[in-house]
Each structure stands twice: as structure tokens, then as C-alpha cells.
C-alpha positions in Angstrom: 0.1 -0.1 0.1 3.0 2.3 0.7 4.3 2.0 -2.8 0.9 2.3 -4.4 0.2 5.8 -2.4 3.8 7.1 -3.4 3.0 6.1 -7.0 -0.3 7.9 -6.8 1.2 11.4 -5.2 3.7 11.2 -7.9 1.0 11.7 -10.6 0.2 15.0 -9.3 3.7 16.6 -9.1 3.0 18.2 -12.6 -0.6 19.4 -11.9 -0.9 20.9 -8.4 0.1 24.8 -8.1 0.9 26.5 -5.1 -1.1 29.7 -4.5 1.8 31.9 -4.0 2.9 33.2 -7.5 1.3 30.1 -9.4 4.6 28.2 -8.9 4.2 24.5 -9.7 4.6 22.1 -6.7 7.2 20.1 -8.4 8.4 17.8 -5.4 6.9 15.3 -3.2 6.1 16.3 0.6 8.4 14.6 3.2 6.5 13.7 6.5 9.0 13.9 9.3 9.5 11.2 11.9 10.8 11.9 15.6 14.1 11.8 14.7 14.0 14.1 11.8 15.0 17.9 12.0 13.9 20.8 9.9 16.6 22.6 8.2 17.8 25.8 10.2 15.9 28.8 9.6 17.7 32.1 10.1 14.7 34.5 9.6 12.2 35.7 12.1 9.8 33.5 14.1 6.9 34.9 12.1 8.5 34.0 8.9 9.3 30.4 10.0 5.7 30.0 11.1 4.5 31.2 7.6 6.9 28.7 5.9 5.7 25.7 8.1 2.1 26.6 7.5 2.7 26.8 3.6 4.3 23.3 3.7 1.2 22.0 5.7 -1.1 23.5 3.0 0.9 21.8 0.2 0.8 18.5 2.2 -3.1 18.9 2.5 -3.5 19.5 -1.0 -1.4 16.6 -2.0 -3.3 14.2 0.1 -6.6 15.4 -0.9 -5.4 14.9 -4.5 -4.4 11.3 -3.4 -7.6 10.5 -1.8 -9.5 11.8 -4.9 -7.3 9.4 -7.1 -8.0 6.3 -4.8 -11.8 7.2 -5.1 -11.5 7.4 -8.8 -9.6 4.2 -9.2 -11.7 2.2 -6.9 -15.2 3.9 -7.4 -15.7 5.0 -10.9 -14.2 8.5 -11.3 -11.9 9.3 -13.9 -10.7 6.4 -15.9 -7.1 5.1 -14.7 -6.4 4.6 -18.4 -6.9 8.4 -19.2 -4.5 9.1 -16.6 -2.0 6.8 -18.0 -2.8 8.0 -21.5 -1.8 11.3 -20.3 1.7 10.3 -19.3 2.5 8.3 -22.5 1.4 11.3 -24.4 3.8 13.4 -22.4 6.5 11.0 -23.5 5.8 11.3 -27.0 5.8 15.0 -26.9 8.8 15.3 -25.0 10.9 13.1 -27.3 9.4 14.8 -30.4 10.4 18.1 -28.9 14.0 16.8 -28.3 14.1 15.7 -32.0 13.0 19.3 -33.2 15.7 20.9 -30.9 18.5 18.7 -32.2 17.3 19.4 -35.9 17.3 23.4 -35.0 20.7 23.0 -33.4 22.2 21.5 -36.8 20.4 24.2 -38.8 22.0 27.0 -36.7 25.3 25.7 -37.5 24.6 26.6 -41.2 23.8 23.3 -42.6 21.1 22.8 -45.3 17.8 21.3 -44.4 18.1 18.9 -47.4 21.4 17.5 -45.6 19.7 16.2 -42.4 20.0 12.4 -42.1 17.8 10.3 -39.8 19.5 7.1 -40.2 20.7 5.7 -36.9 24.5 6.0 -35.6 25.5 2.7 -37.3 25.4 4.2 -40.8 26.0 2.6 -43.3 23.7 -0.3 -43.0 21.7 1.0 -40.1 18.3 2.3 -41.0 18.7 2.2 -44.8 15.3 3.7 -45.2 16.6 6.9 -44.4 20.0 6.8 -46.1 20.9 9.4 -48.7 24.3 10.9 -50.0 24.4 13.5 -47.1 24.4 10.7 -44.4 28.2 10.1 -45.0 29.1 13.1 -43.2 28.5 12.5 -39.5 27.8 15.9 -38.5 24.6 15.6 -40.8 23.2 12.6 -38.7 20.5 13.8 -36.2 21.0 10.6 -33.9 25.0 11.0 -33.8 26.9 12.4 -31.0 28.6 14.8 -33.6 25.3 15.7 -35.2 22.3 16.2 -33.6 23.5 14.6 -30.3 20.2 12.8 -29.6 20.0 9.1 -28.8 17.6 7.3 -31.2 14.8 5.8 -28.8 12.1 3.3 -29.4 8.4 4.2 -29.0 7.1 3.2 -25.5 4.6 0.1 -26.4 2.3 1.3 -23.6 1.6 4.4 -25.9 0.5 2.0 -28.6 -2.8 0.4 -29.5 -1.8 -3.3 -29.5 -4.7 -4.5 -31.7 -2.8 -2.9 -34.7 0.4 -4.7 -33.7 0.2 -6.8 -37.0 0.2 -3.7 -39.3 3.1 -1.8 -41.0 5.1 0.6 -39.0 3.6 -0.5 -35.7 6.0 0.8 -32.8 8.0 3.0 -35.1 8.1 7.0 -35.6 8.5 8.2 -39.4 9.9 11.3 -40.6 8.7 12.8 -43.9 9.1 16.0 -46.0 6.3 15.1 -48.3 3.3 16.3 -46.1 2.0 19.8 -45.4 -0.2 21.1 -42.5 -3.2 22.8 -44.0 -2.9 26.7 -43.9 0.5 26.6 -42.0 2.6 27.9 -44.7 2.9 27.9 -48.5 2.0 24.2 -48.7 5.6 23.0 -49.8 5.9 20.4 -47.4 7.1 20.5 -44.0 9.6 18.3 -42.0 7.2 16.1 -40.0 7.6 13.5 -37.2 4.9 11.2 -36.7 3.8 8.1 -35.0 0.9 5.8 -36.3 -1.0 3.1 -34.0 -1.3 5.0 -30.9 -3.9 4.6 -28.4 -7.0 6.8 -28.6 -6.5 7.9 -25.0 -3.1 9.1 -25.8 -4.3 10.8 -29.0 -7.0 12.6 -27.2 -4.7 14.1 -24.3 -2.2 15.2 -27.2 -5.0 17.1 -28.8 -6.0 18.6 -25.4 -2.6 19.7 -25.0 -2.7 21.2 -28.6 -5.8 22.9 -28.2 -7.6 20.7 -30.8 -11.2 20.1 -29.8 -12.7 16.5 -29.7 -15.6 15.8 -32.1 -18.2 13.5 -30.3 -15.6 12.5 -27.9 -13.1 11.4 -30.5 -10.1 12.9 -32.4 -11.0 14.9 -35.7 -10.9 12.5 -38.8 -8.5 13.3 -41.5 -10.0 14.7 -44.7 -7.7 12.5 -46.9 -4.8 10.3 -46.4 -2.4 12.5 -44.5 0.7 10.5 -45.2 1.9 8.7 -48.3 3.2 5.4 -47.5 5.4 5.4 -50.6 7.0 8.7 -49.7 7.3 9.3 -46.2 11.1 8.6 -45.6 12.9 11.8 -45.7 15.9 11.5 -48.1 16.7 15.2 -48.3 13.8 16.3 -50.5 10.6 18.2 -49.8 7.2 18.3 -51.5 3.4 18.7 -50.7 2.4 15.3 -51.5 -0.2 15.1 -48.7 -2.0 17.5 -46.4 -3.0 17.2 -42.8 -6.4 18.4 -42.9 -9.8 17.3 -41.2 -13.0 16.2 -42.4 -15.3 19.1 -43.2 -17.7 17.9 -40.3 -14.8 18.0 -37.8 -14.8 20.9 -38.5 -12.5 21.6 -41.7 -10.3 23.9 -39.8 -9.4 21.5 -36.7 -5.7 21.0 -37.9 -5.1 24.4 -39.6 -1.8 25.9 -38.6 -1.0 23.4 -35.8 2.5 22.4 -35.0 1.4 19.2 -33.5 -1.6 17.1 -32.9 -3.3 13.7 -33.3 -5.8 12.7 -36.1 -8.0 9.6 -36.7 -7.1 8.0 -39.8 -9.6 7.3 -42.6 -7.6 4.8 -44.5 -4.0 4.5 -44.1 -2.6 3.1 -41.8 -5.7 1.4 -40.9 -9.2 2.3 -40.1 -10.0 3.6 -36.6 -6.2 4.3 -36.3 -4.6 7.2 -34.7 -1.5 9.0 -35.6 0.6 11.7 -33.8 2.4 14.3 -35.6 5.0 17.0 -34.7 6.1 19.5 -37.2 10.1 19.7 -37.0 10.5 22.4 -39.8 7.7 24.7 -40.9 8.3 25.8 -44.5 
């Protein structure tokens, strides 16, 4: 029970805010035992009492959140799968953001967009789908210490919908220069990172963060096939082969000018399939 309670408290580290200045309550509350001592306080007695009161208020808030979580998980409150979906969504967004930052660091050195290489660090012969001439230079490789300096990481299986495990590209992220986001720029094709086959709960959480409204409790449906399975490996070239846009009933502007989001796929990579996307370079 102790471990369960500690894990539950941890879920609220990023959600609770202290009343003083809106700062996030980022750490756990440690309850003192008879042998524990408070750190020395050199300020006045009144300030010390204020600090202790503030800590007590945070503790009360955290334990109230803990109680609510236990009731939800045991008595029909917010679905625990939704909470987990939020954590997996955060993982996807964080890694995609790390890739975007790595790409921008490389471009800031003066390298060309077309020279970016997304092969792994074992080139040649690593992920051959992404191999092109510029990959021969190590500083062009995003997943190389001398290039983007970012580690190539697998998608967390818990973020994926296992009923699609037999489909192509399950468990992989893909990077394309052949898709554009509707109304984002000139329509010449963005550099986009995307992950197909994710869970609906993860998809909805991503859209909540992106400010994309649900449609009848679901993610907006794409209007046309947003990703072209014959052209999505980035090999140094761009072109608007496909468009991320929503079905007119979604409404039609649901994905307009978005830098990231999640769409429900109409056909590829399969019906009732959800894909996360993140624009790495808007063009």
C-alpha cells in the first residue's frame, strides 16, 4: 500500500500549483519522523511559522489529490487509463520536442535542411530507409553524437494500440518531407515526425494539449490520407504530396496551422487508427 500511495502522489507533481505566485509544486512532501529535524531557519519567528504553514497547506493539497485518485480508481471516477494516456502522451511530446531541438541546433550551424539524415548512428547499414548521400558526413546525422547529439529511442509500447500490432510501422516513428499542414505555410511540405497506431486515450490527451477540440468524444478525422506510405522517408527532398487536414464535419479547420496534434485516420495506416504528428521544420 505504501508504494501505491507514493506512486499516486507522484502523478500530481505536474498538476498541482501553489497559491503563492502560481509556482508548480514539483516535489513530494516528506513527512518527518521523531528523529527528523527541520533545516535551520535564520529568519524571524513569524516567517518560520509562515513557511511551516505553507508546507502544511501543500501537504493537505497533495493528500486531498491522493484521496481523490484512490476514489476514482476504486469507485468509478476518472478512468485510470486516461491518466496513463496522459503520461504516455507527455513521453511522445517530449521526445518529439527533443528531435525538433536537435534539428534546429544543426541548422543553426549553417547546414542545409536537405542535408539532414535520420539514419541511426551505425550508418552505413543502419536504418537504410533514411540513407542518402548527405549521411556520409557524421555532422549531418541527427542521431549521432557529432550531429544532432540525440539518442535514437524506441516508442513506448504502452502508448500503442496493440490491436494494430500486425500492421506496418507499428512501434516506429516516421519522418517525412512530403506532407504539409493545412494553412500552416505555403504548402511546400514540412519536415514532420509522426507516430501511427497510438491509443485513443493518448491521442485525445495530445489534442487537449494542442488545443484541438474533440468531435463527439473522438479525435478529428483526417479529410484525406495525410501520409503517403510510398514517400514518407525523408531523403533530403520536400514536396506537398499529402496534407494534414480534417474532414469538413470535424470542423474542416481543426488542424489548420497546428505544429502538433493527433488525427484519426480514415484509411492508411488503417481504419480507426490514430497518428501523432509534430512539425520539426515549418516551411
